[in-house]
Each structure stands twice: as C-alpha cells, then as structure tokens.
N, C-alpha and C positions, 0 to 999 in steps of 0.2 A: 256716561252719567254722572251726575252729583247724589249722593245720599245727604239725606235733610237728616243728620244726627249728632249728637254731643260725643265728641269722644273723648273727652276728659274731664274733671272737676275739680275745684280746688282741692280738695282732698290729693288729689293726682298729682298738681303741682308744689303741693305741702310735701308730698312723698317723695318727688323726685329732687325738692331744696336739699333734704336729706341724703339722699342717693348721692349726689353729685360734690356734698361739701369738701370730701377729701382732696378732690381734685380742681373746683372751682371755687375760688376762696370770693367772697362778696365784696365788687368792686365799688371803688370810690362813690361820693355822688359831691359834686360840689356846688358852690354858689357863685353866678355867672354875675357880678357887680354890673361892667358897662353891657351886657346884654338885655338885665333888668333892666339900666337905665332906658335903653333905646326902647324894649317894649312896654316899659309905664306897669311892670309887674314883676315876681319875683319868678326868676326862672333858673333852675338848676340842672346841670348836666352831669348824665348817667355816664360812668366814664367805661363802657365798654373795650373800649381801645386799647385799656391796661388788662384784659385778660390774658393768660399766658399763650395763648394763639393768634393772639391779634384783635380777636372778633367776639361778637356776645354769642356765634355760633356754636361756643366749646360747649355750651350749657346743655343746648339739646341732642349734639351728639352723643355727650356724656352718658345724658340719662339713657339713652337707646343703646347703646356698647355697652354700657353695665347692665343694661336690663336682658344682653343676650345671654343664652346657653351655651354651657362650654364646649358643645359640640358646633354651635353657630361660629364662636371663637375660635374652634379649632381648623374652621375651614377658611375663615377669613372674610373680608367685609369690602365689600365697593361701593362707591357713591356717585354722584355727578354733580357737577359746581362749576359756580361763576369765580368761586376762587377761596372764600373765607370758610366754607362749608369746609370742604376738600382739606383745607389746612388743618383745622381743628379736628377731620376724623385722621388725618394722618399722623399729627401731636398723639393723638389717644389711642392708636393703634401701634405707635412705639414704646409708648409707656406702660399697655397691656399686653403685648408681647403679640400683637393681632397681624397679620398680613393685610396690606391693605392695596387696593387699587382706586385710585383718583380721576374721572373720567372728566375731562372737559374739553372745553370748543376753543378756535384759535382765539376768540378773544378774549380771552382770559389773560390780565396783564403780566408781564415777564418777573415784575418783581413776585406776583402771588405763585409764578409756577416754579421758580427759584427756592421760594420758601416750602411750600410743596416737597420738592426735590430734596431740599437739605434735609427735612424730617424723615427721609429713607422709604418714602410709601414711590410705590410705580407708579408713574403719569402715563394716562391714554390720551392725548387728544384728539377729538374726533370732530371734524365739520366746522359749522361759524355759528352754533347757537347750543342753547343746553338743551335744547331738543334732541340734539344729535347723540351729546352727551349721554343722556336718559335713556337713550334708546340703547346703547352701546354696553350701557352698565346692567340692563337688565339682561340684554344675552349674555353677560359674563354671569351671573346668576344661574343662568338656564344651562349652560354650558359646562361651567366647574362649580357651581354649586355654593359661589359666594353670597352671603348675604348684603340686600342692600338697603344701604341708610338712606333714605330720602331725606333732604335737605330741609324738608318744610313739613311736607302732607302724612304726618306719622304722628299718631295720638302720644308717643314717648319723646320725641322731639317738639312739640309743640307744649307740652307741658314742664322741658326743661328751659324752654326760652322762657315759660310764663314765671318763672322761678325771677324774672328780674321784677315782675310786678310787686314782689311779696318784698323784695328788698328797698324797693321805692316807696310804700306805704308805712314800713319799717323807720325808714328818716325821715321821711314827711308825712304826717298822716291827714294834715290837713289838704293835700295834691289833690285839683281838680283837673289838671289838664297834662294829658302823656302826649308826645309826637316822636313818630321816629319814620326811617326808611323802610316803604312798602313794597317788596317783590313776592314771594310767592305766598305771604301773609304767616307763615309760621311762628314769627315771634309778634304779630298783631292777635292772631289767636290764641298765644298765651298770656299776654296780656292783658287782653281781652278775659278770659277765663279767670285770671289770677286779681285784676281790678276792678271790676264789676261784679264780682260774686261780693266783696266786700264794702266797693261804693258804686253802687249800681251809675247815681248819675254823674261820675267822673269822665270826663269826655276826651274817645281817645282818637287820634289822625294819624293819617297814614300822608307821606309824601311821597313821591312815585318822580321819573325821569318821563320826561316829554315823551322823549327817544326808544319809547319802547314799553309800555305801562300795561304791560300785560293786563293784572290784577284790575286796574282801573276800566279799561276797557270791557272785563268780562263780566263786570259789577254792573255796567251800561248795559250792554246788552243782554243782561240775567242770565248769563252760562258761559263754563270756560270758554275761551278762544285764543286764538293764535295769533301774536302780534308780531310784527319784524322788526327783528334788533340792531340798533344803531351806535356806534360809537358815542360814548359820552363820558364826562365823568364819575359818575356814579353808575359804573360798570356792574357793580353787585348788585344793584336794584332790574339788575335785564333778569331775562330767562322766562318760561310759557310758566304756565302752574299746571298745566296738565289738562288735554280733552277729558280725564277720568278723574278729575281732583275728588278726592272722597271727602276731603276736612275741611281744608282752609277757605276755600271759595265761599261755603255756606258761613264758617265764622267770621269773616272779614265783611260780610252781608249783614249780620248779625250783630259785633262788637265796635265796629270803625263805624265813628259818626261823619267823619268826613274825609274824603282824598283828594290831596293838594297835587300837582302839577307842577314843578319847577325847571325851569330853561338850565342851561349853561351855565350864565352867568349868577345865579344865585348858588349853585352848587362851591362854583369857585370862590366866591365871597364870603361863603362858610367855612370852608379850608381857611380861607385867609384869617378869617377872623381868629379862628382857633390857633391858629400859628402867631398871629400878633396879639392877643390877648390872653391866652393860657399859655403860647411856648410846647403847642403839642402838633404834632404832624399827624392830621386824620385821613383817612379815603374819599371821595365825592359823596357816598353814599351816608357816610357817617354825619357830612355837615347840611342836609339835607333839611332835617330841623331847625339846624340855625338859619340857613338860607331861607327858608319860608318866612321867620321872624322877620328878617333881614330886609324881606321885599315884603313885607307886611300882607301875608296870604293866608293868614291864618287866626283867627278870633281867641285871643286867648283868656284862662281865669285869671284867677288872685294868685297861683300857687302850679306852676307848671315846670316840667320834667322832659328834657328832649334827652332821645335816648344817643349816646355817640357810639355808632356802634362797630366801629372797627379802624385801624391806622395802617393796614396793607397798600400804597400806592407807591408809584414809580418815581426814583428820582426825579427824573425829567419834568415831570408831572409838577413836583413842589418845585424846581427851579422855574416854572414857568410860571407857578403861583405867585412865588416872589419877584420874579420880574415883572410881573401886571402888579405889584404892590409898588413896588419900586419907579413905576412909570406914571402911577397915578389912577389907576384905570379904575382903583374898587372906589367904593364910597368913602 
C-alpha cells in the first residue's frame, strides 16, 4: 500500500548536490542543431551517459551510499538492478571500500553484466525479472545484514537523481520542458522536486517502453501493479515499481505531466540519431526522448532538455543499428 507523503524537498536535493560533488561531476549540456531543426524548437541534450559509471544512476547511488553509517558500510550493501544502478553501486563500492552484491535478472544484457563484474562486485543472477532480483536482495539483507540500496524508491536516491534538475536550470534558466526515460520513477521524482519547486509551470515528460511499462500501467490503474517484462532495446526501462511502493508512484502522479509509450523503431531511431549526429553510442532507454521527438509523440515548449541517461549497450545491438542505417531503414 502506498503512502501519500513527500519524502524530500528542494533543500534535500541541494544538500545531495553538495554531498556527491567530489564523486559526480557536472555532466555536459549540449545544443542539438539537427534535432532542434526537426522539432522547430531549441533542444538540449543532458549527457548523463558521460558519467564515470556510464549513467545518471551514479547520482542517487552516491547520495545514498555516502549517507550510510560506518557500521552499515562495514557490513556491506546489496542492490537489485536492470544494469545501470548495479554498475553505479559497484563502482562506488570499489571507490569507498565497501563489499557489494549486485542482484540482476537473466534479462540484463551481457555488456552490463561484464561491466559490473569488471568493477569487482559479486553478481547474483536471479530469475527473469527485476522483481525476482529484488526478492533475493532483501533475502541477503535479512540473512547477512547487508544494506539494500533501492534503485529508485528511496529518499536519498531520489534526491541524488534530482541534482540533474539543478544543473539544467543553472545552464538554461528559461527551460520549459524536460523529457527522460521513465521506469521506476526515481529520476522523474527527483526532477519533479528540483524543477517544479523552482519553475512550477515547467513540463516534465516521461517516456516508457510499450513492452513492459509498469509505471504507466500503475498510474492508469491508480495503484502499483505488476507487468510482464518483454525483450526491448530499452531494457533499462523494464522492472517493477513494487506493490509496496512508498514514494515514486505518488511522486510520478504528482509531477509527471504525461507518460508516452514508444515502440522499438523509435528507440532504434533515437540511438541512430546520436550515433550519426553526435557520434555517441547510447542505450535504448537513453534514446527515448530523442525517439519521442523524431516520431512526433510529444508536445514541446520553446526550450527543451532531453536526458541522455546512459551508454551501456551490447556491441551486437550497435552493429544492428549501424546495419539498419546503411540499409536505409531509418528516416
């Protein structure tokens, strides 16, 4: 059962920004001329893919892990993840000297699994959904005293993700629309607090995969529900929100103005756009905002920021995107 409470304030986001600054540097915001021309408005890309762990998830993970007591750090941590949050926790655990066990499902792409392993964390592959991995993570907490670092439904994690909003408004004060991939809601909850506390009329949009849009279906039904996961280019947007979701379900309801569902073609075209126009390899979830713009799925304001959330993608997927481009499949 959800609780209708506000777990964080703008002050919490500002505190998080100061706390994580030694580890998480400000990510670049670039203007995208070609996308701006297509959309007929100013489009900026927030390059969270350039973070040291490869995604925006390091912000929330850092704020949470730096908030742990010395005793909690000594006992170690565990998390469950579709990949990117696990990579961030693994990286931070190595930097902070904390033992970490990362629980993932069999759906997590090989590239992400290898990156987590390269960072020195222990990996446990459990079942075929994030819900399976979550259950095992909490089992580890109960049996071994590890602290679960929840990938989204946690006040410190939400505040950490919200630091993106502070940077956006610092760089583009006139910003009126922000678009990003929506899964568990940690990003949009933090963005909502940061952005709408300062600019209440700003439009916040979420983009989800049509192949397992748990938050979308939950909002539609008025309560957290489970949705069957399917294979998708936007694998980072998969995963449940938890039937006992405490924070993000209510915060997404409050802050997100619209949730858009995308098909696989749109994610692929977004990835291809970044490869062609900005010479960057990004994952499907990170391409969601671009895909939504290219397919005219969103109503945009005069100054728009797209969150490019991460870059972890299998080489085989990149090769497929490149081959489809050479074959003239994309517009």
